[in-house]
Structures are given as structure tokens and as C-alpha cells.
N, C-alpha and C positions, 0 to 999 in steps of 0.2 A: 504494500500500500504506500503510495506517495505521501509526502508530508502534507500536501494540499488536501488530499483525500482524508488524511488523519484529522486535520483541523476541521474539515467539513463534518466528519462523523462526530467529533467531540462537540461541536456547536449544535448539531442537530439533536444529540442526546441531551445537551443542556436545555435547549428550547423545550423539549418534551417534558423533562423533569420539572422545569420551572412552572409549566402549566398544570402539572399533576397535583392531586390532593396530597397533603402531608403524609397520609398513610400509604398511598400508592407510591409516592416518591421514596419513602423509606424501604418499601418492599423491593423496588427496582434496584436501589443502591445496594441492598443486601445481596441480591443475586449477582450484581456486577463485581462486588468485592470478592466473591468466590471465583468468578470466571476471569475477570480482567481488573486486578487490583490497581494497576496504574491509571486506567481510565476512570475507575471509581474515585480514586484520590483526586484527580484533576477536576472531576465534576463536583465533588464536595467543596473544593476550594472556590470554584466559580460560583456555586450557590451561596457560599458564605460571603463572597464579595458582593453579590447581588443583594443579599438580605441586608448587608451593612451599608448599602447605598454607595459602594465604591465602584469605580469603573472596572470593567472586566478587561484586565490587561494580561491576556494570555500570550505567552511566548512558546511557540511550538518548535521544537528542535528535533532533528532526525533521530537522535539518541533516545528521545522520550524522557530525558532527565528533567526538562523544563516545560512540561505541559501543565502549567499551573497558573492560578491567578496570583500575580505578584502582590505580596503583602496581605493576602486574604486570610491567611492563618498564621498565628504567632508561632515563631520557631525559637528554639533556644539560641542564645547568643553564641557565636563562634568562639569568643573568648570572654571571660568574666571581666567586669569593670575592675580597674586597679591593676590588671595584668600589664606587664611590660612586653611589648613586641618590638624587637630590635632595640632602638633607643627611645621608644615612645611609650608613655604610660597611657592606657586607655581610660579616659575620665568619664565619658558619657556616651549615650547612643543618640546619633543624629537621625538615623533612619535604617530600615531593614527591608530587604526585598528578596526576590527569588534567587539571586546569584550571590548575595552577601549582605554584609552589615557595614554601615559607615559610623565610625566613632569620632567623637571629639577627643583629641589627644594632646599630650605635652611632651616635648623633647626633654628627657630627664637631665641632661647636662646643660643645654642651651636655654631651656625654658620656653622655646618657641612653640606656639600653638599650631596645630595642624588638624586636618581631617584625614582619617585612615579608613580606606575601604578594604575590608577583609573578605576574601572569597569564602563562600559557604563551605564548611568542612567536607560535606559529602561530594563536593566537586573537585577538591584539591588533588585527589588521586587520579583524576582523569586528565591526561596530558593535554587534551584539546582545550579544556577550560583554563588550565594553568597557562597554556600558551596564549589563549585569547586575553587573559588578564595581563600578562606581560606585554603583549602588543598594544593593549589599551594604554598602558603606562608609557610605552615608547612613542606611540602616536601622539598623545596629548603633550608629552614633554617636548617633542620636536616642533610643535605648532607655535608656541610662545606668542599668543595673540591676546590683546587686552580683554577680549570678550569670550575667551575660552579659559576654563579653570586651569590653574597651573599645577603641574605635577612636580614634586620635589624628589621622590625616591621610590624604589621598589624593594620590598622586604620579603624574604623567604626564609622560613625556619624549618627544621626537620623534626624536632621533638617538642610539642606535636607539630605535624606538618601544617604550616599555614603560609599563605601568600597574601600580600597586601600592597596597596598603592597608597603612598603618602602624598597628600594634596594640600593646597592652600585652604585655610579655614575661611569660609565665606559667611559673613553676617548678613542676614536678610531673609527674604521669603521666596519660596519657589513661586513661579508664575501661577501655578495651580492654586496655591494658598492665597495669593494676592487677589485672584479673581473671585474667590469665595468671600473675601472681605469687602470688596468694593468694585464698581465698574471702572474701567479705564477710559480716559478721554481720548480724543483722536490724536492729539500731539503725543500723549504717552504711548499709545499703541504704535504709532509710526516710529517713535524713538526706539521702542523695544525691537520691532521687526527690522529696522535698519541696522541696528547693532548685531542682530542675528545674521542678517545678510553679510555683514562684514566678516563675522566669524566663519560662516559657511564658505565664503569665497576663499578664505585662507585654508580651510579644511579641504575643499575640493581641489585647490591648487596642488595639494600633496597627494592627490589621487585617492583621498579618503571620502567615503560617504557615511554620514552619521547613522542614518536609517532608523533612528528611534527618537526623533524630535517630537517633544510633547511638553505640556506645561510643567510636569514634574521634573523635567530635565533642563529647565531654564531657571536660573536663580536671579532674582532682582536684588541688587546689592546697594542701590542708592536711588535718589529721586530720578524718575525717568525723564523729567524735563530739564535736568542739569546736563548741558552739553559739554561741560568742561572735563568730565571724567566718565569712564565706563560705568554703566549702571546695570548691565545685563551680562551674565556669564552662562555659557553653554556647558552642560555637564554630561557625564556618563557616555563614554565611547565604548561601552562594553560589548556591543554587537555591531560596531562599525565595520564597514568593509575596508580593509587595508590592502595596499598594493604590494604584498609580500608573498609570492608563490611558495616560499620555503616554509611559511608558518603552518604548523600542523593543525591550527584551528580554522583554516580556510573553510568557508561554508561550502558544502557539497551541493551539486545540482539537485534541485527538488526540495531544498530546505527553506522553509518559510520562517522568517524571524522579524520581530517587531511588536509594537503595541497596536492591536487591530483598530482601535478608535482613531489612530493617526497614521495608519499604514496606507500607502499608495496602492492602486489596483495591481500594479506589477508585483508587489510584495505578496499579495494573496496568491498570485500565480507562480510564486517561487522563482521569478525571473531575476537576473542579476540587477542589483540596485545601481542607479546612476544619480548624478546630481539632481535630476528632475524628481527623484524620489523624495529628496529633502524639500524641494520646492512645494510639492503637494502638501506635506505636513506643515510647512510654513504658511501656506494659504489657509489651512485649517486653523492655525494659531491666530492669524490676523483676524479671521472672521469671528472666532470665539471672543477675542478681546473687544471687538467692535460691537458685535450683536449680543454679547453677554450670554451666549448659549452655543453649544457645539453645532457644527455644520451637519453632522449626522447624529440622529437620535436612536437608530437601530443598534442592536447588539447581536453578537454571535453570528450564526449563519445568515441571518437577515442583513446584517451589516456587510458581510462579505459579498452577498449577492447585489446589494445596492451599489457598492463601490465598483464592482467589476462589470455589472450589467445595466446599471441605471434603475430608475431615472435619476437624473442629476438632482442634487439637493436644492431645496428652495431657499435661496439666500436672501433673506429679508433683513435689511439694515435699518437701524433707528432713523427717525426723521432728523434732519439737520446735518447729516453727513454728505460729503461730496460723492454721491453714488454714481455719477456719470463716469467717474474714474474708477472708484472702488468696485462697482458691480462687475464690469467686464474683466477687471484684473483678478478678482477673486475667482470668477468663473474659469479664467484661463489657468490659474494655479491648480484648480481641481479638475482639469480635463482628464478623462480616462486614459487617453494616449499620452505617454510621457513626452513624445515629440511635439505635442501641441501646447505644452506648458512653456511659460517664459523661463529664461535662464535666471540665475540669482542676480546677475548684473542688470538684466532688463527689469526685474522686479525692483531692485534698489533704485535704478534711475527713475522709474515711474513714481515710487514713493517719495523720493527726494524732490521731484518736480511738484508733487502734491503738497508736500510740507512747505516748500518755498513759495509756491504760488497761491495756495489756499483758495482754490476755486469756490464759487458760490455753490451752496448745497442744492440738490435736486430731489424730487420725490424718490422714495425707496424703490429699488429694482428687486425683482424676484426671478426665480429660475424660469418662470413662464416666458420671460423676454429673451431667454438664452437661445443662441443658435450655435450649431457646431462650428468651432473655430472662430467664433464671433470676435474674439480679441484681435486676432491677426487680420481677419476680413475687414475690420474697420481701420485699416492702415497702420495697425500696430501701436506700440507704446508711445511713439512720438506724438501721434494725434491725440492721445489721451491727456497729455500734459501740455500741449501747445497752447 
């Protein structure tokens, strides 16, 4: 069974269980635990995420190790608080997900504060995940961009075996947390996306595709209207595509990876990611910041079908926004075909033109006015900001 088929089967089973009565659901899960424990475990985590109101962030990997809802079920910490890893004391937990745990830490000799991402213990013995972790550290360390989290070091111990990435400690909120607190104004949203465009241009120039761009992987570290210093940082390159054919963690053909809510159609088809894959997610982020709701409300198999087969999402923007520019631009970013999306540079140019020109607002556009390739058919980006 291909990875795409496995995902479709998982989501179909989830949809059925979510609609079932509690008694029927428990009975079905009991049967699955006996026959297919891995599938049953994944379904329990997805149901827990759904019941808790959390997004269903399933990452399906060919090995079957990570077919789970990230953060849906509490796991024991890889290392107890107060433990010293390398030269860093683990002081507090900043976050925990499917692949590991991030701690607030202190260098025991220098006193420098840092964030340490420790790989989940069950994955440390798998050479592919250790390799992916190491290449995440190398990839981010080589970027050195003001809008990308800085990596200081890579730590590996043998007793017990642990691997960890030491990063700069960021003070602020994830974009996800910020959006739950308050809506963003147009200038704030443009500032955030333009900074992410700058980060992605640097990332793509190195042959890297992030492929997991989402609000949880964007940290807001300062006022978004302050143009004098970076206020947005791009995080978590754990499943990034890196241009190193020697790396043993290279994703095999037919492997689907990402967070479904922000995945591009080609990711559901397990096709090789390209910079256009990140543009799709960036378009979703921009719409969510402006509209105060996600572009897609479906979940599971319904989400996969909507993104790959349509219809296109109905993009309704609040009154008062310059929708004559934003409408076609967002539609272009969310085109099903990767080749029909703007490049990061084109997106940046359009948004900079919008920021600098501040065109008069127009009535809200919706997907009903959308046409195939409308963005390029209307003379492209230059016409939108002229």
C-alpha cells in the first residue's frame, strides 16, 4: 500500500469513527487494537485531538512511526527537568510534539540561555530520524538569516542515547497563539508575510524546501509594525527537503509528509516538494491572518479531496481590505497546479507594492469570481500593483 493510500485509509477510518456513537466507536477500536494496533493508536490520537479542539496535524511516514496526531496525547519527557545534556541544564519545557520535546535550557558554564530540541527516544535508534535531525541542524545553521531561528550546536550522547539541537531562545508567541489572542491588521499581516518571504527566499536559494509552514512554526518575537528589526522567525526544519543525496533520511518516492491543514495538493500526492509548495502554505497563512479563519475548514479525507480535486475554497475577506489585489493573489497562491502559483519573489513584490501604495479598498471577493489562472490572465503581478 502506498503512503497516499495509507493516509486515505487512516482518514476514512477517522471520519467513520468520528460519526459513530461512543459505544460503536469503542467496539470498533477494540477490534482494531487486536488486528492493527498501529492504526488503532493513530486513530485514538486523532480522536483525542479532535475532542480537544486541536487541529489534526497528522504526519504520515513510510515507516509508520509517525502516523499520529502531533501533541494529541501527552508523552513522557525524553529527559527529566534538571538533567544536564552536554553542557546545558534542562530548566523547563517549551513544547512537545510527535518527533521530540523542546526545553528551555542554560549553559552550565557560560550561563547562556538556549532552546534545546531533543529527539523522541523511540526515534533515536532509527538512523533515518537521527540523520534527519542532524541535517535539520546543518540546514538551519548554514542559513544565518534574521528571520530564521539560529542554531548554535548539535548534541549527541550515548548513555542514554539522545540527540538534540541547541537553538537561540526566542521570547514571544507563535503565530498560532497570537491569532487566538487577537486579529491582525493589514500592515501587521503584510509585515509578517514579507518577512517570511525573505526567509523562504534564503531557504530556497540553498535548495531547501521547508514543506511544513504553518502558524505553529512561525514565532512572533516583536511588534510586527516595527520595521527596524526582525519580528518574525521561521522555525522547525525537521521535515524539510534538503539537497543532500548522501543523507540516509532522504524521503523515498511515495512518502507523504507535512501538516494536512497547510499541505499543498502535490504533498497529498506524495510528489517531490518545490518552492511552490511553500508558497501554497504561505497563501494559507496570509488568508488566515486577514480573514481570521482558515482557508479550508474540512478535515481528514474530506480535506485531502478538497485540496486535490476542488472546488476551490471560498475566500471571503473582511470589508475595508484592498481585495482587488489580495483576492487574485491569494487565489493564485492556492492554485492546485504548482506551476500556476507565483514565485516567492513575485508574491513579495506584489505585497511590497500593496504596502507602499495602499490602494483604496474594494468590496470583498469570493471564490465565485475565481477563474482558472485568473492571476496571470489579468496581466500578472505588475497590473495588480500598478
